[in-house]
C-alpha positions, 0 to 999 in steps of 0.5 A: 860538517860545516860544509854539508848543512849550509848546502842542504839549507840552500836546497830548501831555502832557494827552492821555496821562491821557485815554488812560489813562482811556478806551478809545483807538481805534487808527487802522489802514489808509490815510487820504487827506484834503483841507482848506480854510478860513480862516487868520489870520497875525500877522507882524512890522510896520514898527517893533517891532509886529505886523500881522494878515493874513487869508486861506485855507489848503488842505492834502492829507494821506495817511497810514497809521495815526498817521503821514502826509505833509502838503502845505500851501498858505497865503495871507494878506493885509493892506491899507494896511500901516502906513498906507502905502496898500500891502498886505502878503501871505505865501504859503507852500507846504510839505510834511512829516510829520504825527503823531497822538498821540491818535485818538478816535472823535470827535476826534484831535490832530496835530502836524507839521513842514513845510519849503518856501518862502514869498513875503513882500511889502509895504513895507519899513521903513527905518532912520531912518523911512519905508518902501520901498513895494515889495518881495518875497522868496521864500526857504526857510521852515519851519513847526511846529504842531498841531491838533485834528480834530472829526468831523461825519460819517464823511467830514467834520471840522472842524480847528483849528490853531496854527502857528509859521512861520519866513520871511525878509524885508528888515530896515531895512538892506535885508538879508534876515532871518528873521522869526517868524510865528504862524498860526491856522487853521479848516478843513473836512476831507473824507476820501476814505479814512479809517483804521478805528478799532477800540476797544481794551478796558480 
């Protein structure tokens, strides 16, 4: 939580001086895009450490001007969790609003806040040491983050993103507790329809 919000703040603050110096294109009309690519998730491990999971992320966004609605599906997995020989994974499916603070001819920034659910599975650390080798939980989850799109062609872009994801899983006392996860993504975006960008005059 302490990492993601300063990062998003920087997106907006540093974009403002740039906008003041350069003609900023205004996005107009409806846009529809889908993205697919790689994700890396850092989630709590067994005993006060973190574990890296890798996987895929897909999203669908429909918007008008700078506002839109985004649906996101992510899955990440790590094998041999804490040497137990068992895997752990995180499946998220969420939706919510997305906003583009800056839109330029070749790149655009975005921030989003999504809600939905997450299924977390894997070994559960036990009080006093050891693991319960099998477990899973599906519970309400939310995500806040942002990203940058770099245009490759008129219909294809590369998108990089950083997200904070709040999920729930069992603690050593086998109670369901909130967990903080951090995710980075790198995806290819295809636009079925794209907002026109008319460059404003200084």
